[in-house]
TORKOL-4160 file (C-alpha; in steps of 0.2 Angstrom, whole numbers, padded with zeros to 4 digits, m for minus):
327
<pt num="1" X="0204" Y="0083" Z="0220"/>
<pt num="2" X="0199" Y="0065" Z="0221"/>
<pt num="3" X="0181" Y="0061" Z="0216"/>
<pt num="4" X="0172" Y="0048" Z="0226"/>
<pt num="5" X="0170" Y="0032" Z="0216"/>
<pt num="6" X="0151" Y="0032" Z="0217"/>
<pt num="7" X="0150" Y="0050" Z="0211"/>
<pt num="8" X="0163" Y="0046" Z="0197"/>
<pt num="9" X="0152" Y="0033" Z="0190"/>
<pt num="10" X="0136" Y="0043" Z="0191"/>
<pt num="11" X="0145" Y="0057" Z="0182"/>
<pt num="12" X="0151" Y="0045" Z="0169"/>
<pt num="13" X="0134" Y="0038" Z="0166"/>
<pt num="14" X="0127" Y="0056" Z="0163"/>
<pt num="15" X="0141" Y="0060" Z="0151"/>
<pt num="16" X="0138" Y="0043" Z="0141"/>
<pt num="17" X="0119" Y="0046" Z="0141"/>
<pt num="18" X="0122" Y="0063" Z="0134"/>
<pt num="19" X="0133" Y="0058" Z="0119"/>
<pt num="20" X="0125" Y="0041" Z="0115"/>
<pt num="21" X="0110" Y="0041" Z="0104"/>
<pt num="22" X="0093" Y="0035" Z="0111"/>
<pt num="23" X="0092" Y="0016" Z="0111"/>
<pt num="24" X="0077" Y="0005" Z="0107"/>
<pt num="25" X="0063" Y="0007" Z="0120"/>
<pt num="26" X="0053" Y="m0008" Z="0115"/>
<pt num="27" X="0057" Y="m0025" Z="0107"/>
<pt num="28" X="0048" Y="m0029" Z="0091"/>
<pt num="29" X="0058" Y="m0045" Z="0088"/>
<pt num="30" X="0047" Y="m0061" Z="0084"/>
<pt num="31" X="0034" Y="m0068" Z="0072"/>
<pt num="32" X="0019" Y="m0058" Z="0069"/>
<pt num="33" X="0002" Y="m0064" Z="0062"/>
<pt num="34" X="m0008" Y="m0052" Z="0053"/>
<pt num="35" X="m0026" Y="m0048" Z="0058"/>
<pt num="36" X="m0038" Y="m0046" Z="0044"/>
<pt num="37" X="m0053" Y="m0038" Z="0053"/>
<pt num="38" X="m0049" Y="m0021" Z="0045"/>
<pt num="39" X="m0053" Y="m0020" Z="0026"/>
<pt num="40" X="m0055" Y="m0039" Z="0025"/>
<pt num="41" X="m0063" Y="m0039" Z="0008"/>
<pt num="42" X="m0050" Y="m0028" Z="0000"/>
<pt num="43" X="m0035" Y="m0037" Z="0007"/>
<pt num="44" X="m0040" Y="m0055" Z="0005"/>
<pt num="45" X="m0054" Y="m0059" Z="m0008"/>
<pt num="46" X="m0048" Y="m0043" Z="m0017"/>
<pt num="47" X="m0056" Y="m0026" Z="m0021"/>
<pt num="48" X="m0069" Y="m0024" Z="m0035"/>
<pt num="49" X="m0062" Y="m0017" Z="m0051"/>
<pt num="50" X="m0067" Y="0001" Z="m0052"/>
<pt num="51" X="m0068" Y="0004" Z="m0033"/>
<pt num="52" X="m0058" Y="0019" Z="m0029"/>
<pt num="53" X="m0069" Y="0025" Z="m0015"/>
<pt num="54" X="m0060" Y="0034" Z="m0001"/>
<pt num="55" X="m0043" Y="0035" Z="m0009"/>
<pt num="56" X="m0036" Y="0053" Z="m0012"/>
<pt num="57" X="m0031" Y="0049" Z="m0030"/>
<pt num="58" X="m0028" Y="0062" Z="m0043"/>
<pt num="59" X="m0036" Y="0062" Z="m0061"/>
<pt num="60" X="m0020" Y="0054" Z="m0068"/>
<pt num="61" X="m0021" Y="0040" Z="m0055"/>
<pt num="62" X="m0039" Y="0037" Z="m0060"/>
<pt num="63" X="m0035" Y="0037" Z="m0078"/>
<pt num="64" X="m0021" Y="0024" Z="m0076"/>
<pt num="65" X="m0033" Y="0013" Z="m0065"/>
<pt num="66" X="m0046" Y="0013" Z="m0078"/>
<pt num="67" X="m0035" Y="0005" Z="m0091"/>
<pt num="68" X="m0029" Y="m0009" Z="m0079"/>
<pt num="69" X="m0034" Y="m0027" Z="m0083"/>
<pt num="70" X="m0033" Y="m0041" Z="m0070"/>
<pt num="71" X="m0026" Y="m0053" Z="m0083"/>
<pt num="72" X="m0010" Y="m0043" Z="m0083"/>
<pt num="73" X="m0005" Y="m0054" Z="m0068"/>
<pt num="74" X="m0005" Y="m0069" Z="m0079"/>
<pt num="75" X="0010" Y="m0063" Z="m0089"/>
<pt num="76" X="0026" Y="m0072" Z="m0083"/>
<pt num="77" X="0035" Y="m0056" Z="m0079"/>
<pt num="78" X="0021" Y="m0051" Z="m0067"/>
<pt num="79" X="0018" Y="m0067" Z="m0058"/>
<pt num="80" X="0032" Y="m0067" Z="m0046"/>
<pt num="81" X="0032" Y="m0048" Z="m0042"/>
<pt num="82" X="0033" Y="m0045" Z="m0023"/>
<pt num="83" X="0022" Y="m0031" Z="m0015"/>
<pt num="84" X="0031" Y="m0015" Z="m0013"/>
<pt num="85" X="0034" Y="m0010" Z="0005"/>
<pt num="86" X="0020" Y="0003" Z="0002"/>
<pt num="87" X="0008" Y="m0012" Z="0002"/>
<pt num="88" X="0017" Y="m0027" Z="0009"/>
<pt num="89" X="0010" Y="m0025" Z="0027"/>
<pt num="90" X="m0008" Y="m0025" Z="0020"/>
<pt num="91" X="m0005" Y="m0042" Z="0012"/>
<pt num="92" X="m0005" Y="m0060" Z="0018"/>
<pt num="93" X="0008" Y="m0071" Z="0027"/>
<pt num="94" X="0018" Y="m0070" Z="0043"/>
<pt num="95" X="0030" Y="m0056" Z="0047"/>
<pt num="96" X="0046" Y="m0059" Z="0055"/>
<pt num="97" X="0056" Y="m0045" Z="0063"/>
<pt num="98" X="0074" Y="m0046" Z="0070"/>
<pt num="99" X="0088" Y="m0035" Z="0074"/>
<pt num="100" X="0107" Y="m0033" Z="0069"/>
<pt num="101" X="0117" Y="m0026" Z="0084"/>
<pt num="102" X="0136" Y="m0021" Z="0085"/>
<pt num="103" X="0145" Y="m0036" Z="0093"/>
<pt num="104" X="0156" Y="m0025" Z="0103"/>
<pt num="105" X="0144" Y="m0011" Z="0109"/>
<pt num="106" X="0127" Y="m0019" Z="0106"/>
<pt num="107" X="0121" Y="m0004" Z="0098"/>
<pt num="108" X="0106" Y="m0007" Z="0086"/>
<pt num="109" X="0112" Y="m0005" Z="0068"/>
<pt num="110" X="0098" Y="m0012" Z="0058"/>
<pt num="111" X="0080" Y="m0019" Z="0060"/>
<pt num="112" X="0074" Y="m0032" Z="0047"/>
<pt num="113" X="0056" Y="m0036" Z="0042"/>
<pt num="114" X="0053" Y="m0051" Z="0032"/>
<pt num="115" X="0035" Y="m0055" Z="0025"/>
<pt num="116" X="0032" Y="m0073" Z="0019"/>
<pt num="117" X="0023" Y="m0069" Z="0003"/>
<pt num="118" X="0035" Y="m0067" Z="m0011"/>
<pt num="119" X="0049" Y="m0066" Z="0002"/>
<pt num="120" X="0048" Y="m0047" Z="0005"/>
<pt num="121" X="0064" Y="m0043" Z="0014"/>
<pt num="122" X="0067" Y="m0025" Z="0020"/>
<pt num="123" X="0082" Y="m0017" Z="0030"/>
<pt num="124" X="0078" Y="m0003" Z="0041"/>
<pt num="125" X="0094" Y="0006" Z="0045"/>
<pt num="126" X="0095" Y="0013" Z="0063"/>
<pt num="127" X="0113" Y="0020" Z="0063"/>
<pt num="128" X="0109" Y="0038" Z="0058"/>
<pt num="129" X="0115" Y="0036" Z="0040"/>
<pt num="130" X="0107" Y="0048" Z="0027"/>
<pt num="131" X="0096" Y="0042" Z="0012"/>
<pt num="132" X="0105" Y="0040" Z="m0005"/>
<pt num="133" X="0105" Y="0053" Z="m0018"/>
<pt num="134" X="0089" Y="0054" Z="m0029"/>
<pt num="135" X="0097" Y="0045" Z="m0044"/>
<pt num="136" X="0102" Y="0029" Z="m0034"/>
<pt num="137" X="0092" Y="0014" Z="m0039"/>
<pt num="138" X="0074" Y="0011" Z="m0034"/>
<pt num="139" X="0069" Y="m0006" Z="m0027"/>
<pt num="140" X="0052" Y="m0015" Z="m0022"/>
<pt num="141" X="0057" Y="m0012" Z="m0003"/>
<pt num="142" X="0065" Y="0005" Z="m0005"/>
<pt num="143" X="0078" Y="0013" Z="0006"/>
<pt num="144" X="0072" Y="0014" Z="0025"/>
<pt num="145" X="0079" Y="0023" Z="0040"/>
<pt num="146" X="0072" Y="0022" Z="0057"/>
<pt num="147" X="0072" Y="0030" Z="0074"/>
<pt num="148" X="0063" Y="0027" Z="0091"/>
<pt num="149" X="0052" Y="0041" Z="0097"/>
<pt num="150" X="0049" Y="0034" Z="0115"/>
<pt num="151" X="0041" Y="0017" Z="0112"/>
<pt num="152" X="0037" Y="0020" Z="0094"/>
<pt num="153" X="0048" Y="0014" Z="0080"/>
<pt num="154" X="0047" Y="0028" Z="0066"/>
<pt num="155" X="0053" Y="0023" Z="0048"/>
<pt num="156" X="0055" Y="0033" Z="0033"/>
<pt num="157" X="0056" Y="0025" Z="0016"/>
<pt num="158" X="0062" Y="0032" Z="m0001"/>
<pt num="159" X="0069" Y="0025" Z="m0017"/>
<pt num="160" X="0053" Y="0015" Z="m0021"/>
<pt num="161" X="0049" Y="0007" Z="m0038"/>
<pt num="162" X="0032" Y="0012" Z="m0045"/>
<pt num="163" X="0019" Y="0001" Z="m0036"/>
<pt num="164" X="0000" Y="0001" Z="m0031"/>
<pt num="165" X="m0011" Y="0006" Z="m0016"/>
<pt num="166" X="m0026" Y="m0005" Z="m0020"/>
<pt num="167" X="m0025" Y="m0021" Z="m0030"/>
<pt num="168" X="m0037" Y="m0016" Z="m0044"/>
<pt num="169" X="m0025" Y="m0005" Z="m0054"/>
<pt num="170" X="m0024" Y="0011" Z="m0043"/>
<pt num="171" X="m0005" Y="0016" Z="m0045"/>
<pt num="172" X="0009" Y="0024" Z="m0035"/>
<pt num="173" X="0023" Y="0032" Z="m0044"/>
<pt num="174" X="0042" Y="0030" Z="m0041"/>
<pt num="175" X="0042" Y="0047" Z="m0032"/>
<pt num="176" X="0031" Y="0040" Z="m0018"/>
<pt num="177" X="0038" Y="0040" Z="0000"/>
<pt num="178" X="0032" Y="0032" Z="0016"/>
<pt num="179" X="0032" Y="0036" Z="0034"/>
<pt num="180" X="0028" Y="0022" Z="0046"/>
<pt num="181" X="0025" Y="0020" Z="0065"/>
<pt num="182" X="0026" Y="0003" Z="0074"/>
<pt num="183" X="0016" Y="0002" Z="0091"/>
<pt num="184" X="0017" Y="m0013" Z="0102"/>
<pt num="185" X="0005" Y="m0016" Z="0116"/>
<pt num="186" X="0009" Y="m0033" Z="0124"/>
<pt num="187" X="0006" Y="m0046" Z="0111"/>
<pt num="188" X="m0002" Y="m0034" Z="0099"/>
<pt num="189" X="0007" Y="m0024" Z="0085"/>
<pt num="190" X="m0001" Y="m0009" Z="0076"/>
<pt num="191" X="0007" Y="m0003" Z="0060"/>
<pt num="192" X="0002" Y="0014" Z="0053"/>
<pt num="193" X="0009" Y="0020" Z="0037"/>
<pt num="194" X="0007" Y="0037" Z="0028"/>
<pt num="195" X="0011" Y="0037" Z="0009"/>
<pt num="196" X="0014" Y="0053" Z="0000"/>
<pt num="197" X="0015" Y="0054" Z="m0019"/>
<pt num="198" X="0015" Y="0070" Z="m0029"/>
<pt num="199" X="0010" Y="0061" Z="m0045"/>
<pt num="200" X="m0005" Y="0050" Z="m0040"/>
<pt num="201" X="m0011" Y="0056" Z="m0023"/>
<pt num="202" X="m0018" Y="0073" Z="m0019"/>
<pt num="203" X="m0015" Y="0071" Z="m0001"/>
<pt num="204" X="m0006" Y="0058" Z="0011"/>
<pt num="205" X="m0015" Y="0041" Z="0011"/>
<pt num="206" X="m0015" Y="0034" Z="0029"/>
<pt num="207" X="m0018" Y="0015" Z="0032"/>
<pt num="208" X="m0017" Y="0004" Z="0048"/>
<pt num="209" X="m0014" Y="m0014" Z="0050"/>
<pt num="210" X="m0015" Y="m0025" Z="0066"/>
<pt num="211" X="m0004" Y="m0040" Z="0071"/>
<pt num="212" X="m0004" Y="m0053" Z="0085"/>
<pt num="213" X="0012" Y="m0061" Z="0091"/>
<pt num="214" X="0014" Y="m0079" Z="0086"/>
<pt num="215" X="0026" Y="m0087" Z="0099"/>
<pt num="216" X="0028" Y="m0103" Z="0089"/>
<pt num="217" X="0029" Y="m0095" Z="0072"/>
<pt num="218" X="0038" Y="m0103" Z="0058"/>
<pt num="219" X="0041" Y="m0097" Z="0040"/>
<pt num="220" X="0043" Y="m0109" Z="0025"/>
<pt num="221" X="0051" Y="m0103" Z="0009"/>
<pt num="222" X="0041" Y="m0095" Z="m0004"/>
<pt num="223" X="0048" Y="m0101" Z="m0021"/>
<pt num="224" X="0040" Y="m0094" Z="m0036"/>
<pt num="225" X="0042" Y="m0099" Z="m0054"/>
<pt num="226" X="0034" Y="m0090" Z="m0069"/>
<pt num="227" X="0024" Y="m0101" Z="m0081"/>
<pt num="228" X="0014" Y="m0098" Z="m0097"/>
<pt num="229" X="m0004" Y="m0097" Z="m0089"/>
<pt num="230" X="m0012" Y="m0090" Z="m0105"/>
<pt num="231" X="m0005" Y="m0092" Z="m0122"/>
<pt num="232" X="m0003" Y="m0075" Z="m0131"/>
<pt num="233" X="0006" Y="m0068" Z="m0146"/>
<pt num="234" X="0023" Y="m0060" Z="m0142"/>
<pt num="235" X="0020" Y="m0042" Z="m0136"/>
<pt num="236" X="0002" Y="m0044" Z="m0132"/>
<pt num="237" X="m0002" Y="m0035" Z="m0115"/>
<pt num="238" X="m0019" Y="m0036" Z="m0107"/>
<pt num="239" X="m0026" Y="m0019" Z="m0105"/>
<pt num="240" X="m0041" Y="m0007" Z="m0108"/>
<pt num="241" X="m0041" Y="0008" Z="m0118"/>
<pt num="242" X="m0046" Y="0026" Z="m0113"/>
<pt num="243" X="m0061" Y="0025" Z="m0125"/>
<pt num="244" X="m0070" Y="0011" Z="m0116"/>
<pt num="245" X="m0083" Y="0013" Z="m0102"/>
<pt num="246" X="m0073" Y="0016" Z="m0086"/>
<pt num="247" X="m0075" Y="0002" Z="m0073"/>
<pt num="248" X="m0081" Y="0015" Z="m0060"/>
<pt num="249" X="m0097" Y="0015" Z="m0070"/>
<pt num="250" X="m0099" Y="m0004" Z="m0069"/>
<pt num="251" X="m0095" Y="m0004" Z="m0050"/>
<pt num="252" X="m0107" Y="0010" Z="m0046"/>
<pt num="253" X="m0121" Y="0001" Z="m0056"/>
<pt num="254" X="m0117" Y="m0015" Z="m0047"/>
<pt num="255" X="m0119" Y="m0007" Z="m0029"/>
<pt num="256" X="m0131" Y="0006" Z="m0034"/>
<pt num="257" X="m0120" Y="0021" Z="m0029"/>
<pt num="258" X="m0116" Y="0037" Z="m0038"/>
<pt num="259" X="m0101" Y="0035" Z="m0050"/>
<pt num="260" X="m0093" Y="0050" Z="m0041"/>
<pt num="261" X="m0092" Y="0040" Z="m0025"/>
<pt num="262" X="m0084" Y="0025" Z="m0034"/>
<pt num="263" X="m0072" Y="0036" Z="m0043"/>
<pt num="264" X="m0063" Y="0041" Z="m0027"/>
<pt num="265" X="m0054" Y="0057" Z="m0023"/>
<pt num="266" X="m0050" Y="0065" Z="m0006"/>
<pt num="267" X="m0068" Y="0071" Z="m0003"/>
<pt num="268" X="m0075" Y="0053" Z="m0003"/>
<pt num="269" X="m0065" Y="0049" Z="0013"/>
<pt num="270" X="m0074" Y="0063" Z="0023"/>
<pt num="271" X="m0089" Y="0059" Z="0034"/>
<pt num="272" X="m0098" Y="0074" Z="0027"/>
<pt num="273" X="m0098" Y="0066" Z="0010"/>
<pt num="274" X="m0112" Y="0055" Z="0015"/>
<pt num="275" X="m0124" Y="0069" Z="0016"/>
<pt num="276" X="m0120" Y="0073" Z="m0002"/>
<pt num="277" X="m0123" Y="0056" Z="m0009"/>
<pt num="278" X="m0143" Y="0058" Z="m0011"/>
<pt num="279" X="m0140" Y="0072" Z="m0023"/>
<pt num="280" X="m0128" Y="0063" Z="m0035"/>
<pt num="281" X="m0135" Y="0054" Z="m0050"/>
<pt num="282" X="m0135" Y="0035" Z="m0051"/>
<pt num="283" X="m0128" Y="0025" Z="m0066"/>
<pt num="284" X="m0143" Y="0018" Z="m0076"/>
<pt num="285" X="m0141" Y="0004" Z="m0090"/>
<pt num="286" X="m0145" Y="0009" Z="m0108"/>
<pt num="287" X="m0153" Y="m0005" Z="m0118"/>
<pt num="288" X="m0146" Y="m0022" Z="m0117"/>
<pt num="289" X="m0136" Y="m0023" Z="m0100"/>
<pt num="290" X="m0123" Y="m0034" Z="m0108"/>
<pt num="291" X="m0119" Y="m0020" Z="m0121"/>
<pt num="292" X="m0113" Y="m0008" Z="m0108"/>
<pt num="293" X="m0119" Y="0008" Z="m0100"/>
<pt num="294" X="m0126" Y="0023" Z="m0108"/>
<pt num="295" X="m0119" Y="0041" Z="m0107"/>
<pt num="296" X="m0120" Y="0050" Z="m0090"/>
<pt num="297" X="m0134" Y="0063" Z="m0087"/>
<pt num="298" X="m0132" Y="0079" Z="m0097"/>
<pt num="299" X="m0119" Y="0091" Z="m0090"/>
<pt num="300" X="m0108" Y="0077" Z="m0083"/>
<pt num="301" X="m0093" Y="0069" Z="m0091"/>
<pt num="302" X="m0088" Y="0051" Z="m0087"/>
<pt num="303" X="m0089" Y="0054" Z="m0068"/>
<pt num="304" X="m0081" Y="0068" Z="m0058"/>
<pt num="305" X="m0073" Y="0083" Z="m0067"/>
<pt num="306" X="m0056" Y="0079" Z="m0076"/>
<pt num="307" X="m0061" Y="0061" Z="m0081"/>
<pt num="308" X="m0066" Y="0065" Z="m0099"/>
<pt num="309" X="m0082" Y="0066" Z="m0109"/>
<pt num="310" X="m0095" Y="0052" Z="m0111"/>
<pt num="311" X="m0087" Y="0036" Z="m0117"/>
<pt num="312" X="m0095" Y="0024" Z="m0129"/>
<pt num="313" X="m0103" Y="0008" Z="m0123"/>
<pt num="314" X="m0090" Y="m0006" Z="m0123"/>
<pt num="315" X="m0088" Y="m0017" Z="m0108"/>
<pt num="316" X="m0101" Y="m0029" Z="m0101"/>
<pt num="317" X="m0111" Y="m0025" Z="m0085"/>
<pt num="318" X="m0102" Y="m0029" Z="m0069"/>
<pt num="319" X="m0084" Y="m0032" Z="m0065"/>
<pt num="320" X="m0086" Y="m0051" Z="m0065"/>
<pt num="321" X="m0070" Y="m0060" Z="m0069"/>
<pt num="322" X="m0059" Y="m0045" Z="m0068"/>
<pt num="323" X="m0055" Y="m0043" Z="m0050"/>
<pt num="324" X="m0037" Y="m0046" Z="m0044"/>
<pt num="325" X="m0031" Y="m0063" Z="m0038"/>
<pt num="326" X="m0030" Y="m0065" Z="m0019"/>
<pt num="327" X="m0013" Y="m0060" Z="m0013"/>
C-alpha cells in the first residue's frame, strides 16, 4: 500500500520526535550583567567576619570558619584563585553564555558559562554523558551535565574542589554537589542553586541570583599575577587558633544580637527563629573592650552547643580589618 506523501512526512516527524531527545526550549546565549540588589553587602563590600547567620552549617564548618583569617588572601598561592562554581554566580563581573552544537545535526552538545572575574570557564555537557567515577580529579568548576525541563535549564555539578559558601571562611568540602536552574523571562535571567555537602552543611543551601541581558556586552581579559603583598617567613600562614575568642562573639557584640544567631545553623534561617531572639543572651564586654570578651553566661559554652567551652579573651573588639577583600 502506497502512503500519501503528507501522511508519510507526518508519520516520519512523529517517529523522529519519539526517538530524539528533547531540544533546548529557550535560548540563554548572550552577555548577562549581574544584579546586586539581593545580598548586596555580602556579595560586594564583603561579609563581616563571624557572620554565619542563616547558613545551615554544621559544627565542623563553624569551627573551620572560626580559624579563618582574611590575610590568607595575601599569600601568593591564594591571590589568583577563581571562585568555585558553587559561588561564582554570586560574585562580580559579566557572565557570557554560548553553545556548542553538532555541525551536521545541530543538536546541542555543550553549554559554556564564562565569568569575567578570574576567568571562570565552565562546560555543561548536554549530550547525556554520565558523570565520571568518584576518584576522577576535582576542579574549581567541577563536572557539569545539563538537561532542559520545559523552558528551564537544570544543571548537576560534581567533582568540585573544596571551596566556600560565604567569603568569611565558611567552607565547603570536596564532597559538595550542586543543582542549578536557569530561568529566562525576556531580558531577565534568574539563577537558582541548591548546594549539598555531607561534611559542612546540615541541609541543602539554596541561593538565587538575578541577571539582566547586556546586548552590547564585551568582556576583557582578566590577567592575574601573584606578588608578595606582605613579607613573611617561609611557611607562615595567617590563621587563628581554636583557643581564641570566636569571631561570632565579636560580630554579635558589634550588632547587639545573640551569639547563637550569629553562629548560624539551619534554625537561624527560619522565620520562627525571630520569636526566640529576645530570650537569648547578648554578648557583653568584660573589662577593657580592647582586651576581648569575657566568658558567656553560666551554663553556656562559646555559643550554640557543640562549639566548645568558654574561650579565653584574645582578640580585640569588633571585626575591623579582617573582612574579606571585595571579589
